[in-house]
C-alpha positions as CSV (number, residue, x, y, z in Angstrom):
1,M,13.3,33.4,-55.1
2,V,11.3,31.3,-52.7
3,N,7.7,30.8,-53.5
4,P,5.7,32.0,-50.4
5,H,2.9,29.6,-51.1
6,K,5.4,26.7,-51.1
7,A,7.0,28.0,-47.9
8,R,3.6,28.3,-46.3
9,R,2.7,24.7,-47.3
10,S,6.0,23.4,-45.9
11,R,5.3,24.1,-42.3
12,P,2.2,22.7,-40.5
13,A,-0.3,25.2,-39.2
14,V,-0.8,24.9,-35.4
15,R,-4.5,24.9,-35.7
16,D,-4.5,22.1,-38.3
17,V,-2.1,20.0,-36.2
18,L,-4.4,20.4,-33.2
19,D,-7.5,19.6,-35.1
20,E,-5.9,16.5,-36.6
21,A,-4.5,15.4,-33.2
22,L,-7.8,15.9,-31.4
23,A,-9.6,14.0,-34.2
24,G,-7.1,11.1,-33.9
25,V,-7.5,11.0,-30.1
26,A,-11.3,11.2,-30.1
27,A,-11.7,8.6,-32.8
28,R,-11.0,5.8,-30.3
29,P,-12.6,6.8,-27.0
30,T,-12.2,3.4,-25.3
31,R,-8.5,3.4,-26.1
32,L,-8.2,7.0,-25.0
33,I,-9.7,6.1,-21.6
34,L,-7.4,3.1,-21.1
35,T,-4.4,5.1,-22.2
36,T,-5.2,8.0,-20.0
37,L,-5.8,5.7,-17.1
38,G,-2.1,4.9,-16.8
39,T,-1.2,8.6,-16.6
40,V,-4.1,9.3,-14.2
41,L,-2.9,6.6,-11.8
42,G,0.8,7.7,-12.1
43,V,0.1,11.4,-11.4
44,A,-2.5,10.6,-8.7
45,A,0.0,8.4,-7.0
46,L,2.6,11.1,-7.2
47,V,0.3,13.9,-5.9
48,G,-1.4,11.7,-3.3
49,T,1.8,10.1,-1.9
50,V,3.7,13.4,-1.7
51,G,0.6,15.1,-0.2
52,L,0.1,12.4,2.4
53,G,3.8,12.3,3.1
54,Q,3.9,16.1,3.8
55,T,0.7,15.8,5.9
56,A,2.1,12.8,7.9
57,A,5.4,14.7,8.4
58,G,3.4,17.7,9.7
59,Q,1.5,15.5,12.2
60,I,4.7,13.8,13.4
61,S,6.3,17.2,13.8
62,E,3.2,18.5,15.7
63,K,3.3,15.5,18.1
64,F,7.0,16.0,18.6
65,D,6.4,19.7,19.4
66,L,3.8,18.9,22.0
67,A,5.4,15.9,23.7
68,Q,9.1,16.6,23.5
69,A,10.0,20.0,22.0
70,T,8.5,21.8,25.0
71,R,10.5,20.0,27.7
72,V,13.6,21.5,29.3
73,V,15.4,19.9,32.2
74,V,18.0,21.7,34.4
75,E,20.4,19.7,36.6
76,P,23.6,20.4,38.5
77,E,26.8,19.6,36.7
78,D,28.6,16.4,37.5
79,K,29.5,16.5,41.2
80,N,32.7,14.7,40.7
81,G,34.7,18.0,40.6
82,Q,38.0,18.9,42.1
83,E,38.7,18.2,45.7
84,G,37.3,20.8,48.0
85,E,35.0,22.2,45.3
86,A,31.5,22.7,46.5
87,A,28.9,20.8,44.4
88,A,26.3,23.0,42.7
89,E,22.8,22.8,44.2
90,L,19.4,23.8,42.8
91,P,17.5,26.3,45.0
92,W,14.2,25.2,46.5
93,D,12.5,28.3,45.1
94,A,13.5,27.2,41.5
95,P,9.8,26.9,40.4
96,A,9.0,30.4,41.6
97,R,12.1,31.9,39.8
98,L,11.5,30.1,36.5
99,G,7.8,30.6,36.6
100,K,8.4,34.4,36.0
101,L,10.1,33.8,32.7
102,N,8.0,34.5,29.6
103,G,7.4,31.2,27.8
104,V,7.3,28.9,30.8
105,D,3.9,27.1,31.1
106,A,4.7,24.9,34.1
107,V,7.7,24.0,36.3
108,G,8.5,21.7,39.1
109,T,11.4,20.0,40.9
110,V,12.0,16.3,41.1
111,S,14.4,14.2,43.2
112,T,15.2,10.5,43.8
113,L,15.4,9.7,47.5
114,D,17.9,7.5,49.2
115,V,15.8,5.3,51.4
116,G,18.5,2.7,52.2
117,D,17.1,-0.8,52.6
118,D,13.6,0.4,53.3
119,L,11.0,-1.6,51.3
120,V,7.5,-0.5,50.3
121,R,4.5,-2.4,51.6
122,S,0.8,-2.0,51.1
123,V,-0.1,-3.9,54.3
124,A,0.3,-2.5,57.8
125,G,3.0,-3.9,60.1
126,L,6.6,-4.9,59.5
127,N,5.6,-8.6,59.1
128,G,2.6,-8.0,57.0
129,G,2.9,-8.5,53.2
130,E,5.9,-8.8,51.0
131,G,8.0,-5.6,50.6
132,K,8.7,-4.2,47.2
133,A,12.0,-2.5,46.3
134,L,10.4,0.5,44.6
135,T,12.0,3.8,43.7
136,V,10.9,6.6,46.1
137,M,10.9,10.1,44.6
138,S,9.8,13.6,45.7
139,G,8.6,16.6,43.8
140,S,7.1,20.0,44.1
141,A,3.4,20.7,43.5
142,G,4.0,21.8,39.9
143,L,5.9,18.7,38.9
144,F,2.9,16.8,37.6
145,D,1.8,19.7,35.3
146,A,5.3,20.1,34.0
147,I,5.6,16.5,32.9
148,R,2.1,16.3,31.6
149,A,1.0,13.7,34.1
150,V,-2.4,12.2,33.7
151,L,-4.3,10.8,36.7
152,K,-5.9,7.4,36.7
153,T,-7.7,8.1,40.0
154,G,-7.5,10.4,43.0
155,R,-5.6,13.7,43.0
156,F,-2.1,15.2,43.0
157,F,-0.6,16.6,46.1
158,D,-0.5,20.4,46.2
159,A,1.5,23.3,47.7
160,G,-0.3,22.8,51.1
161,H,0.8,19.2,51.4
162,D,4.4,20.3,50.6
163,Q,4.5,23.2,53.1
164,R,3.1,21.1,55.9
165,G,5.1,18.0,55.1
166,D,2.0,15.8,55.0
167,K,2.6,12.1,54.8
168,V,0.9,11.6,51.4
169,V,2.1,10.0,48.2
170,V,1.1,9.5,44.6
171,L,1.8,6.1,43.0
172,G,3.1,5.6,39.5
173,K,1.0,3.3,37.4
174,H,3.3,0.3,37.6
175,A,4.1,0.9,41.3
176,A,0.4,0.7,42.1
177,E,0.0,-2.5,40.2
178,R,2.9,-4.1,42.1
179,L,1.4,-3.0,45.4
180,G,-2.1,-4.2,44.4
181,I,-3.7,-0.7,44.8
182,N,-6.2,0.4,42.2
183,R,-8.4,2.9,44.0
184,V,-7.9,5.6,46.6
185,D,-11.5,6.3,47.8
186,S,-10.8,4.3,51.0
187,A,-7.5,6.2,51.6
188,P,-5.2,3.2,51.4
189,A,-1.8,3.4,53.0
190,V,1.6,2.3,52.0
191,F,4.6,1.7,54.3
192,I,8.1,2.9,53.4
193,G,10.1,1.1,56.0
194,D,8.0,1.5,59.2
195,Q,6.5,4.9,58.2
196,A,2.9,5.0,56.8
197,Y,1.9,7.3,54.0
198,T,-1.6,7.8,52.6
199,V,-2.1,7.2,48.9
200,I,-4.0,10.1,47.4
201,G,-3.6,9.5,43.7
202,I,-2.5,7.0,41.0
203,L,-0.9,8.1,37.7
204,E,-2.1,6.9,34.4
205,S,0.7,8.2,32.2
206,V,3.5,10.8,32.0
207,A,5.0,12.5,28.9
208,G,8.4,13.1,30.7
209,R,10.2,11.2,33.4
210,A,9.0,7.7,32.6
211,E,10.6,6.4,35.8
212,L,7.8,8.0,37.8
213,N,5.5,5.2,36.5
214,D,7.5,2.8,38.7
215,A,7.9,5.2,41.7
216,V,6.3,6.3,44.9
217,I,6.2,10.1,44.8
218,M,5.9,12.3,48.0
219,P,6.0,16.1,48.4
220,N,9.4,17.8,48.9
221,G,8.4,19.0,52.4
222,T,7.7,15.4,53.4
223,A,11.0,14.2,51.9
224,K,13.0,16.9,53.8
225,A,11.6,15.7,57.1
226,A,11.8,12.0,56.4
227,Y,15.0,11.7,54.4
228,D,16.8,15.0,55.0
229,L,16.6,16.0,51.4
230,K,19.1,19.0,50.9
231,S,18.2,20.2,47.4
232,P,16.3,19.1,44.3
233,D,18.0,16.8,41.8
234,A,16.5,18.5,38.8
235,V,14.0,21.0,37.6
236,E,11.4,20.0,35.0
237,I,10.2,22.9,32.8
238,R,7.3,22.8,30.2
239,T,7.5,25.7,27.8
240,A,5.3,27.1,25.2
241,V,5.8,25.7,21.7
242,G,8.8,27.5,20.2
243,A,10.2,28.8,23.5
244,A,12.3,25.9,24.6
245,Q,15.6,27.2,23.2
246,L,15.1,30.6,24.8
247,I,14.2,29.2,28.2
248,A,17.2,26.8,28.0
249,G,19.5,29.8,27.8
250,Q,17.7,31.8,30.5
251,A,17.1,29.1,33.1
252,P,20.7,28.7,34.4
253,K,21.1,32.4,34.9
254,A,17.8,32.6,36.8
255,L,18.8,29.7,39.1
256,Q,22.5,30.5,39.5
257,P,23.1,34.1,38.5
258,N,26.7,34.1,39.9
259,D,27.8,31.0,38.1
260,P,25.3,29.6,35.6
261,S,28.0,27.2,34.2
262,T,27.5,25.0,37.2
263,L,24.2,23.9,35.8
264,K,23.6,21.8,32.7
265,V,20.5,22.1,30.6
266,D,18.9,19.3,28.5
267,S,16.8,20.9,25.8
268,P,15.3,19.5,22.5
269,P,16.9,20.1,19.2
270,K,15.5,22.9,17.0
271,Q,12.1,22.0,15.7
272,G,12.8,23.2,12.2
273,A,15.7,20.7,11.8
274,V,13.6,17.8,13.1
275,R,10.6,18.7,10.9
276,K,12.8,19.0,7.8
277,G,14.4,15.7,8.5
278,V,11.1,13.9,8.9
279,E,9.6,15.5,5.8
280,G,12.8,14.9,3.7
281,D,12.8,11.1,4.6
282,L,9.1,10.6,3.9
283,N,9.1,12.7,0.7
284,A,12.1,10.8,-0.7
285,L,10.2,7.5,-0.2
286,F,6.9,8.7,-1.6
287,L,8.6,10.5,-4.6
288,L,10.2,7.2,-5.5
289,L,6.9,5.4,-5.5
290,G,5.3,8.2,-7.5
291,A,8.1,8.2,-10.1
292,V,7.7,4.4,-10.6
293,A,3.9,5.0,-11.1
294,L,4.7,7.7,-13.7
295,L,7.1,5.5,-15.5
296,V,4.4,2.9,-15.8
297,G,2.0,5.5,-17.2
298,G,4.6,6.8,-19.7
299,L,5.3,3.3,-21.0
300,G,1.5,2.8,-21.4
301,I,1.3,5.9,-23.6
302,A,4.3,4.9,-25.6
303,N,2.9,1.4,-26.3
304,V,-0.5,2.6,-27.2
305,T,0.8,5.4,-29.5
306,L,3.1,2.9,-31.2
307,L,0.2,0.6,-31.7
308,S,-1.8,3.5,-33.1
309,V,1.0,4.1,-35.6
310,L,1.0,0.5,-36.8
311,E,-2.8,0.6,-37.2
312,R,-2.7,3.9,-39.1
313,I,0.0,3.1,-41.6
314,G,-2.5,3.5,-44.5
315,E,-3.6,6.9,-43.3
316,I,0.1,8.0,-42.9
317,G,0.9,6.8,-46.4
318,L,-2.0,8.6,-47.9
319,R,-1.1,11.8,-46.1
320,R,2.5,11.5,-47.2
321,A,1.4,10.9,-50.8
322,L,-0.8,14.1,-50.7
323,G,2.2,16.2,-49.7
324,A,2.5,15.9,-45.9
325,A,6.2,16.1,-44.8
326,R,7.8,13.9,-42.2
327,R,7.6,16.6,-39.6
328,H,3.9,17.0,-40.2
329,I,3.3,13.3,-39.3
330,A,5.7,13.5,-36.3
331,A,4.0,16.7,-35.0
332,Q,0.6,15.1,-35.2
333,F,1.5,12.0,-33.1
334,L,3.5,14.1,-30.7
335,V,0.6,16.4,-30.1
336,E,-1.7,13.4,-29.6
337,S,0.6,12.0,-27.0
338,V,0.8,15.4,-25.2
339,I,-3.0,15.7,-25.2
340,V,-3.3,12.3,-23.6
341,G,-0.6,13.1,-21.1
342,L,-2.1,16.5,-20.2
343,L,-5.6,15.0,-19.8
344,G,-4.2,12.2,-17.6
345,G,-2.2,14.8,-15.6
346,L,-5.4,16.9,-14.9
347,L,-7.5,14.0,-13.8
348,G,-4.6,12.5,-11.8
349,T,-4.0,15.7,-10.0
350,A,-7.7,16.0,-9.1
351,V,-7.7,12.4,-7.8
352,G,-4.4,12.9,-5.8
353,V,-5.7,16.1,-4.1
354,L,-9.0,14.5,-3.3
355,L,-7.2,11.5,-1.8
356,T,-5.0,13.7,0.4
357,V,-8.0,15.7,1.6
358,G,-10.1,12.6,2.2
359,V,-7.5,10.7,4.2
360,S,-6.7,13.8,6.2
361,F,-10.4,14.4,6.9
362,A,-10.9,10.8,8.0
363,N,-8.0,11.0,10.5
364,D,-8.7,14.6,11.6
365,W,-5.4,15.8,10.2
366,T,-4.6,19.2,8.6
367,P,-3.9,18.5,4.9
368,I,-0.7,19.8,3.6
369,L,0.0,20.0,-0.1
370,D,2.6,22.0,-2.1
371,N,0.9,24.3,-4.5
372,K,3.7,23.9,-7.0
373,L,3.1,20.2,-7.1
374,A,-0.7,20.6,-7.5
375,F,-0.4,23.1,-10.4
376,G,2.7,21.6,-12.0
377,S,1.4,18.0,-12.1
378,P,-0.8,18.5,-15.2
379,L,2.2,19.9,-17.0
380,L,4.2,17.0,-15.8
381,G,1.6,14.7,-17.4
382,A,2.0,16.6,-20.7
383,V,5.8,16.2,-20.5
384,I,5.4,12.5,-19.8
385,G,3.2,12.3,-22.9
386,L,5.7,14.2,-25.0
387,I,8.6,11.9,-24.0
388,A,6.5,8.8,-24.4
389,G,5.4,9.8,-27.9
390,T,8.8,10.8,-29.2
391,Y,9.8,7.3,-30.5
392,P,6.3,6.4,-32.0
393,A,6.2,9.9,-33.7
394,W,9.7,9.3,-35.2
395,K,8.6,5.8,-36.2
396,A,5.6,7.2,-38.0
397,S,7.5,10.0,-39.7
398,A,10.0,7.4,-41.1
399,I,7.4,5.4,-43.0
400,Q,7.8,5.9,-46.7
401,P,4.6,6.6,-48.7
402,I,5.0,3.7,-51.2
403,T,5.7,1.2,-48.4
404,A,2.7,2.5,-46.4
405,L,0.3,2.3,-49.3
406,R,1.5,-1.2,-50.2
407,G,1.1,-2.3,-46.6
408,A,-2.4,-0.8,-46.5
């Protein structure tokens, strides 16, 4: 029959192990701070880098949504069809048709004009000034809003200019630089061939159709009269965020209800796929950096715990001589390592969260942090401590009482 007192003495009480481990950890506060520092830095690096990675991915995705994911372009299919087949044409009232669709914020047509050998001059007269071979384009009044154009000076042409066929133009930023025009308050004129056009505005930037920066842009009505423009080349659509895929499917039917297949649509990829791809790439990089930092912290715990075993050989021998089993010694050192890892995980998580919030606040970003990571990181620190303390604990438990007392 097994003696219950002997059985009770053979297994360590949880409270006793915790008391002994806490006493061992607190006995050397300076060493505790230095040992914990490694885990703090490792967990802080993991939480901070992943948090900043997720935040940065969110900002990239947001900018993608605003600049590109709201742009849809509709153009006729390739005109090199079969012989005798009529080429598809976009209707002039395309902006009015598409503007009725739910999710369309702005829409306008754009065309590149065939001006032959005509050069663009900023000085009156055929012999005055050196002509520039600039691209000449036309558009509807809503074009500039659709491509998120920003004015440097002046104004855009409007529906009135278009309907009347007024001889006015807006210059792209680079076109204005080449022509030497930087202000419009004196109503400067440019000559396309021998025809004069008043410059009413200069572009600063465009989010779509970058070629407009190098172009001279006139209203569609003006282009019809001067260059016999038959139909627009393309329709630029700016949609609400998240509506691009829907509008891409509806636009051809609205413009060519009898045969929508004659039109091709250029729409952005699904936002979710892009966002996940960006987040995945950034998180993979930052997770690798955090893992390296955690490895360094774990090695620090292992080294210090092993050093503690060597310094406490006398204590270990005395406890073994008084009846402590090998598992009692191993449990004490394991719990000490777990306590150090847990403490480092808690402090590291706090530092990592504060780092993410601080950087986001400084850059006016919206901080993004996975709750599972924030709440799981302290436990991760404890696991690192457990793994790091396994070998030192085994080493301590393998010390024989006689050897330990002789070495003491």
